[in-house]
N, C-alpha and C positions, 0 to 999 in steps of 0.2 A: 458390468465392469465394476460397479460399486462393491458387489460381493467379492470379486477377485481382489480388489485393493485391500479389503479387510482381511480376507483369508491370507493373502500374501504377507501382510504385516504380522499376523498371528504366527505364521511359520517362521519368519525372520526373528520375531521376539523369542521364540523357543530356541532357535539356533544361537542367538546372541547370548541368551541366558547361560547356555552350556559353555560358550566361548569364554564368558566372564568367569565362570566357575573354574574352568581349566586354567585361565590366567592366574587365578588365585592359587591353584595347586602347583603350577609349573612355571609361572612367570612368562616371560616372552622368549622362552627357549626356541620357539619356532622361527624367530627372526634370523637364525643362522642358516635356515634351509634355503638352498638355491631353488630356482624355479623348477628344474627337472625333478628335484626331490619331491616338491609339492605335487607336481603333475603325477609322479609315480604313486604317491599316497592316494590321490583322487582315483587313479586307475585301479588300484587294489580295491578300493571301496566299490567302484562301479562293477568290476568283475565279480565281486562277492554278491552284489545285488543280482546280477545276471544269473549267477550260480543258484542263488536262493529261488529265483523265478523258474529255473529249469529243473532243479533237483527236488525230489520228494523227501529225502532224508536230510535233516540238519543236525550237525554235530556241535554247533556253537549256538547257545540260546540268545541270539540277537537277531532281530529281523531287519527288514528293509528300511524302516523308519530311521534307526540310528545311523545307518550307512548313508542315507540321503542327507541327513543333518551333517554328517562328517564331510560329505562332498561340498555342501554349501560353505561350511566353515573353512575348509582347506582352500576353496576357490577365493574366498574373501581374503585369506592370508596371502594368497598368491597375488591378488590385486594390490594389496598393501606393499608386498615386496617389490612389485613392479614400480610402484610410486616412490618408495623410500629407499630401495636397494637392500641388498643382503648385508648383514653385519657379522662380525666375528664373535661377538658376545651379546647376550640379551641386553637390550637398551631401552625398553619401553615399559612404562607403568601400565597398570590395568586401565586407568582412565584414558591415557593416550591411545592405547590399542582399541579401546571401546569407541572412542571418538572416530578413529579411522575406519573401524568396522561399520559404524553407523553411516559414515560418509559413502563408503563403497556400496553398502546395501541400498542407499537412496539413489545413487547413480544407476545401479542395476535395476532397481524398481522402475525408474523412469524409462529405461530402455524397454522393459517388459510392457509398460503401459503404451508406449508408442507402437511396438510390434503387435500387441494385443488388439489395438485399435485397427491396424491395417489388416490383420489376419482374422479378425472377427472371433476371437476366443476359440480358434480351431483346436487348441490343446485340450479343451473340455471333452472332445470326442476321441481323443487319443487314449491308448492303453498305457499303463505304467511301464509295461515291457518296452513299448516303443520309445518312451522317454528315456529309459535306461540305455537303449541302443543309440539314441541320439547323443547322450552324454559320452558313451564310449567312442562314437565317431568323432566328436569334438576333441576328445583326449588324443586319439590317433593323429588328428590334425595338429594339435599343439605339440605333440612329440616330434612330428616331422618339422614343424617350424623351429623348434628348439635344436633339432639336429642340423638344421640349415642356418644356425646361429642367428635366428630371428628374421632372416631375409625372406620376403615374400614378393612375388611378382604382381599378383592381382588380388590377393586374399587379405581379409582383415587380419589384424594381429592377434597375439595370444590373449590380450585383455578382453577383446570381444568374445572369444571362445570361452574364457572363464565366466564371463557374464551370462552367456547363453547356458552354460552348464548349471549355474546357480538357478536361473529361471526354470530350466527343465526339472531340476530337483525340487524346487518349490512347487511346481505343478504336480509332480508325482506325490509329494506329501499332502497336497490338497486332495488329490484323488484318493489316497490311502485313508485319509481321515473321513472322507465321505462314504467309503465302502462299509 
């Protein structure tokens, strides 16, 4: 578990670094995105990863790593939007957004540690393709919850699904780095 914690932090640091650079380039324009828009962006990235895993020919010179990073960053943006609400105009400094990013990443890491304890690091024996499929499954669940206006009868909400997707994407990136 010690290695997992360090590996997890390294992945999040890479993702956060890109997030901060994009905040410098674009500001907080993402703050206008409604949750279904963020969900769709994550879906596009997950579908592209699945396509990369299934297709032998690639026409765009970007691999799985950048797409998993995108999934993590969009999921964290979605968690921030859940907490802060959607706005009509960009309203956040890089420092404010980075603090919220760090907060959501810490909450999600704690969830991973708790589940990892209970599941005995089962993810280490999983394939990256399986982690991709789980992300897609979570996305379909989120889309259904969004279509039902957030109402669920017995299921966890969209926040837990975004957190799970972050954790699956982190696990995938750890696997890819170890290959």
